[in-house]
Each structure stands twice: as C-alpha cells, then as structure tokens.
N, C-alpha and C positions, 0 to 999 in steps of 0.2 A: 706569645707571639701574636701580632696582628695579622689578619688575613682578609681577603676579599669576601664580602657577603653577598647573598642573593635574597633580596628583601621582598619580592612578590610572594603571594600566597598560593600559587599554583603548585601542583606536584612537580618535584624535581625530575628532570629527564636524565636518566642514568644509562651509561654504556657499561655493560658488564664484560670484562675481558677474561676469557677462560670459560670454555663450555664443557668442562669435565663434570664430574658428579657434584662437586661443591659449587661450581658455577651455575649448574641447573638448580641447585638448592637456593642460591641467591636469586635467580630469576623468579622462582616461586614466592620467595619471601617479599620481593619488591612488588610483584604482581598482586599480592594480597594486602598491600599497604595503601593507605590514603595519602601518605607523605611523598611518594615517588612513583615513577612508572619506568618500565624498561623501554628505553628509546632505541637501544641497539645492543647487539652481542658480537663480540670479536673473538676469533680463535684462529690459530694457524691452519686448522682444518676447517675450511669454509663450510663444508657440509655439516660439521658439528655445530658451527655457529648458526647456520640456518635452521637446523633441527631444534636448537634450544631457544631461538628467538620467538617471542609471542607474535601473534598476527599483527601486522602493521609496523613491527620494529625492523630497523635496518640490521643487516648482518654482513660480515665479511672478515677478511684476514688482516686488514689495516685499521689500526685505531684511529689514525688521523682521518681517513676517508669515512669511516662509520660515524665518527664524532661530527664531522661536517654535515653529512647527509641527515643525521638525526637531530641536529641542533641541540647537542648534549649540554647539560649543565655540570655534570660531574662523572667520574669514573669509579667503578668498583673493580679492583684488581684481585682476581681469584686465580691467578696463574701459579705455577710452581715457584718455590722460593727463588730459584736461580733467575727467574724472569722478572722478579719484583723491581730490580734496579732499572732495566731498560723501559719497562712499561710505565712505572711511576715517573721516571724522568720525561718520557714522551708526553704523558698526560699534563705534567706541570708546564712543559714547554708550550703546550696547546692552550694554556690558561685555564685548566680544569682542575678543580679540587679532587682529591683521591681518598676513597675509603678502601684500604687494603687489607687482605687477609694476613694473619700472622704467618711467619715472623715478619718483622719490619723489612728485613732483607736477609739474604743468604749468609752474609758475614757481617761482623760489626763494622769494619771500615766502610762497606757498602751502605750500611744503615746510617752512618754518620754523613755520608755523601748525600743521601736522600733527605735527611733533616736539613742540611745546608741548602739543598736545591729548593725545598719548600720555603725556606726563609727568603731566598733570593727572588722566588716567583711571587711571593705574597699570597700563596694559595694554601688552603687548609689541607693537611695530610693527617689522617686518622687511621690507626690500626685496629681492626676488629678483633678484640679478644672476647669472643662470644660467651665464654664461660664466666666472665664477670657478671653476666646479666641473669644468672639463675636466681629466682625469687628467694630461695632458701639462703643464699649467700647474702643478699641484701638484708634479710631478716636477722641473720647472724651478726652482720655489721652493726645493726641498730642495737641488738642485745649487748654486744661486746662494749659498745660505746658507753653503756650504762653501768658497766662493771669496773670502770676506772682504768688505771694503768695496767697495761699488758706486760707480763714477764716472758711468757713462752707461748708460741704457736707451733703446733706440730701437725704435719700431714703424713698420712700413711696411704700409699697408693699401690695396690696389688692387682694386676690383671695378667691375662695370658693370651693375648690376641695373636693369631697367625695371619699376619697381613699379606705375606709374600711381598715381592717387589722391593722397592728401594729401601723401605724401613729396615728390612732384615739384613741389608748390606751396609747400613750406616755405621760409622765409627762410634757415635754417641747417640743411639736411637732414642733412649728414654729422655735424656736431658734436652736434646735438641728439638725433638718432635713433639713431646708431650709435656715435660716439666715446665716449659714456658707458661702454660696455662696456670699451673699451681703457683709459680713464682709471681706472676702478674696478679693473681687473685690474692696472694698474701700481702702484696703492697697495697692493694685496694682495701683489704680488711683492716690493716694496721695503720693506714695513712702514713706509711713510713717508706724510706728508701734503703737499699742495701748499702752497707758499709764495707763488709769483708765476708769471705766465705772459706770454709774448709770442706772439701768434698772428696769422697772416695767412690770410684766406680769399679765394678767388677762384672764378670759374666759367669753365672753358675754353669756347672759342667753339663747340665741338661738343656741349656739355652739353645734355641734355634736361631738366635741372632748372631751375626758376625761380630758386632761391636758390643760394648758393655751395656747390658740390659737391666742392671740393678745399680742403685745409687743411694748414698746417704750424704746429705749436704747440711751443714750448719751455717746459717747466715746471721751475722750481727746486723741488726737494723738500726736506723737512726732512732734516737730516743732510748737506746739501750736494750730493747727487747731482742729475743732470739727466735728465729724461724728455722725449724728442723724438718727437713723433707727426707722421707725414706720411701723408696719405690722400687717396683720391679715389673717388667713387662713379660716375665716368664714365671709367673707365680700362680699355677692352677689351683683351684679350690678356695672356697670362702673369699671370693674376690670382692674388692671394694667397688664403689661406684666409680665412674669416670672422673668425678670431681674430688675423689679421695675421701678419707675419714679425717675430720678436723677436731682438734682439741685446743682450747684457748684457756690459759691460766692467767687470771688477772687479780688485781688487789682486792676486788669486791666479789670474787667468785669464779666459777668455771663454766664454760659453754662448750658443747660438742655439737657436731653436725656430720651426718652420714653422707652428705653430698647429694641427697635426693629429697628428703622430706623437710620437716621443720627442725630447727635447732633445739637442743635441750639445754636448759640453764639451771644452775643452782647458785643463787646469790646469797651473800651473807645477810643482806637486809633489803627491804623493799626499795625499788628504784623506778624512776620514770623512763620509759622506753619511747623513742621517737616513732612517729607514724611513717607510713610508706608512701607518702604523697609524691615523692620525687622519683619513684621507680619508673624507668622508661619502657619496660617490656622485656620479655624473655628472649634469650638467644640472639639470632640475627635481627629480630625486630628491635631489640634494645640498641644494638650497634647502629642500626639505620636511624633510629629516632634521635640518638645523641648526635650523629653526624648532621642530620638535617637541622636540628635545633641550633647547632653551632653556626651553620651557614646562614640561618635566618637572623640570629642575634649578634654574632660576632664574639660571643663568649667562648673562651677556650674550653673544649670538652675534655672529659677523661679520655685517655689513650691517644691524645694528640701526639704526634710523632716524637716531640722532645721528651714527653713523659714516658712513652712506650720504650724509648731507647734504654731507659734504666731497667726495664724488665728484661730486655734482650741482653743487656750487659750482665745480668745475674747468670744467665745461661753460660756466657762465654767466660765469666770469672770462675764458675764452677768447673768448667772443662779445664781451664788453666790450672786450677788447684789440683784436680785429679791427675793431670799430666805431670805436675811438678812435685806432688806430695807435700805441698806447703799451703799455708793460709795466704789468700790473695785479696788484696784490696780492690774493690770494684772501680774506684776512681782511677786507679793506675791502669786497669784494663781499658777503660774508656779513653784515657789520655793516649795510650798506645794506638788505639783505633783512629783517633783524630790526627795522628801523625805529628 
C-alpha cells in the first residue's frame, strides 16, 4: 500500500494516546530516541495525561485538540483494545499516521475496518509487535535461513502469572492476549502465512482463570511447514521465558532458542549465515525505528496493518477451531470478517 511520507530529517513529533503503564513506557522509549519526540499525551483522565507528559509537551483528553496544539506528525495508540477502533479512525481522519499497540483491533471485523480506513486515508498504520524485535529472534531467523526448507516449528509457552483484572475474566485469555505474540513471531521467522489451524483449548482444574488458559494449536503454513503452539498460563514451576521455547526442524539441521539468549544450532554441513546489519533495535525501539523509517522512505514496513491482519486472523481462526472442534481455514475467517 502507498502512504504519505514525511521527508524532512527532524525528529517526528508524536502524540501518545493512553497514559497507563504501557503509555508511560512508550513516553520513556520515545524520549530516549533521536528519531522522535513526545509532542503530546492524551488520556480520558486529563490528570494522568499531564502526569505522563514530558516538560513542554501538550496534554489533554481530546486527541484532535492535543494534536493541533502540538503540531503532531503521528500518533502512537496505547489505549485498551476496545478503544483502538475509535482512536485510530480519529487519527486517520486528522491526517496522521498511526503506530498502534497490539492487537490491531478488539475484533477481526473492526481490524478489517481499520485496514480499509488506512487505505482510504493514504496514511501509514503499523502495529507494534514488540516481541518481533528481540535480538535472539533475529539471530534465530538468520540461522534458520541457512538451514534450508523448514518442516516444523514448535513453541512451548508455560507461565503462571496472577494478573488479576480483565485477563482472568476473559473467555480466551492465553490465545487472545498472549499467543498473538507467538503467532506473529512464527510468521516472521518462517516468512510464511497461515493456511489452516486445528486448535484445542481447555482450563485445568486448578486454573485461576475464568476462560481457557491452556491451548494447543497446529497451523498449516504457506509452503507446507507446520507451526505447533502449546501453552499454558497456569503452569507453575520450570516456567519458560515470555518468548517461549522454540525448536525448528529443517532440511539442513535443527535450531533451538530459549527466548532469552542465543539460539543453538546443529547443522548437517557448514553454511553461510547472514549478518545482522538490518536489525532495527530491541523491543519498542525496534517498532519505533521501523515506523519512522517507513515514513521517511515510503517503503512498506513489517507489521504494516495489512500484514498484521494475518497475525490477528491466526488468533481468531484458532478460537473458531476450538469452539467448533474442527480444522478452520484462515482465509475463510478473514472473508467472514470482511463481510
């Protein structure tokens, strides 16, 4: 998709919408970057917006008013998922590109609506999947590329967080709130898109979640590989990292990654591994760098909304499979969301 660019070389002036914990984290990340500056902070709680705003930045409850006062170049949407639709639509209507936190939207039809709105506005809309930017994952991707055709990628995710609040009341807490990171990272590693999925969800008897906190999903990916995800949010003891344990079986060998350190590789024969020259930075810094680079160059970035829609579709296809007990094609789930 083509989109409006910002070609001068000054730091971009960003308005951050949402002054909760993650919003304040974004304020710190932008403040520590040479690529952008916090021009304003918006929150329904004006006091929270003022408290989160750096000295000299505008603050208030209205995106339109803060964007006007701050001469904003772009918006970072760090609101709750239910607010992603109205906030992103308003930003696009104001002629501002958007870098939004995951998920793209609260529902798949809302996500499709936002993708279409970005097309009509001619503005860039990118979703920040910050876990794509772990340096170990980029190293793993380079190692796997040198191993040839991939047959199987597995993720094991086992944690036991007591969040309290909305997550413990969700119908599909693990798949909706956490697995999107793993699903998106799998697409990134494999350079592949989901074709179909069979998924089973359940809730162990000792779970403190109202909804299903344990899941196994088998995805058929384009190119014929399989991605198998097994996870639990009520699995105390010997917990994995937040990025899961990974194993990749390929024609030329096997690679593993614990989600924290360096990947381990056993190859059948010596191979050339690409360098890390294209690595944009860790966590939010990587998301910000990719967003700014796209606005400067007009080159479509990773996690542009059309691309990220396929990661979100994996989530909703997995839920549909779990609810129906059948294998579900991802393109059919997307078609239903498009109406």
